[in-house]
C-alpha positions in Angstrom: 0.0 -0.1 0.1 1.2 3.5 -0.9 2.2 5.9 1.8 2.1 9.1 0.0 -1.5 11.0 -0.1 -1.3 11.6 -3.9 -0.3 7.8 -4.6 -3.3 6.7 -2.3 -5.4 9.0 -4.4 -4.2 7.5 -7.7 -5.1 4.1 -6.6 -8.4 5.0 -5.9 -8.9 6.7 -9.2 -7.5 4.0 -11.0 -9.9 1.4 -9.5 -12.9 3.7 -10.4 -11.5 4.0 -14.0 -10.9 0.4 -14.3 -14.4 -0.4 -13.0 -15.9 2.1 -15.6 -13.6 0.7 -18.5 -14.6 -3.1 -17.5 -18.3 -2.1 -17.5 -18.0 -0.4 -21.0 -16.2 -3.2 -22.3 -18.7 -5.8 -21.0 -21.5 -3.8 -22.8 -19.8 -3.9 -25.9 -19.2 -7.7 -25.9 -22.9 -8.3 -25.0 -23.8 -6.2 -28.1 -21.6 -8.1 -30.4 -23.0 -11.3 -28.9 -26.4 -10.1 -29.7 -25.6 -9.5 -33.4 -23.7 -12.8 -33.8 -26.7 -14.6 -32.3 -29.2 -12.8 -34.6 -27.0 -13.5 -37.7 -26.7 -17.3 -36.4 -30.6 -17.4 -36.5 -30.8 -15.6 -39.7 -33.3 -13.1 -38.5 -32.4 -10.0 -40.6 -34.5 -7.5 -38.8 -33.2 -8.4 -35.6 -29.5 -8.4 -36.6 -29.9 -5.0 -38.2 -31.6 -3.5 -34.9 -28.7 -5.3 -32.8 -26.0 -3.9 -35.3 -27.0 -0.5 -34.9 -27.2 -0.8 -31.1 -23.5 -2.4 -31.1 -22.3 0.2 -33.3 -23.5 3.1 -31.1 -21.9 1.3 -28.1 -18.5 0.6 -29.9 -18.2 4.1 -31.0 -18.9 5.6 -27.6 -16.4 3.3 -26.1 -14.0 4.5 -28.8 -14.7 8.2 -27.9 -14.1 7.2 -24.2 -10.6 5.9 -25.0 -11.6 2.3 -24.2 -10.6 1.0 -27.7 -8.5 2.4 -30.3 -10.2 4.0 -33.3 -9.0 1.2 -35.5 -9.9 -1.6 -33.2 -13.4 0.0 -33.0 -13.6 0.4 -36.8 -12.4 -3.4 -37.3 -15.1 -4.5 -34.8 -17.9 -2.4 -36.7 -16.8 -3.7 -40.0 -16.8 -7.3 -39.0 -20.3 -7.1 -37.7 -21.7 -5.2 -40.6 -20.1 -7.6 -42.7 -21.8 -10.6 -41.0 -25.0 -8.7 -41.2 -25.0 -7.9 -44.7 -24.0 -11.8 -45.5 -27.6 -12.3 -44.6 -28.9 -10.6 -47.8 
């Protein structure tokens, strides 16, 4: 455990940020899973709706610095490609 006051504060701030980042990452993974499930079931309408939700969540995570912009773009691209394969 840290002895310096500023170090103690940094530990608390880091824990809070880690919890926030973990929650956002988890939400993104859930959205991605929803899209993949809809694609597996060949449900085009549900897949499109899930894709929109997932895209919004991924972009939010990207702007908050959880994901690098190329990583976010790659995730969105793969999901869109999967949904478009239903057509």
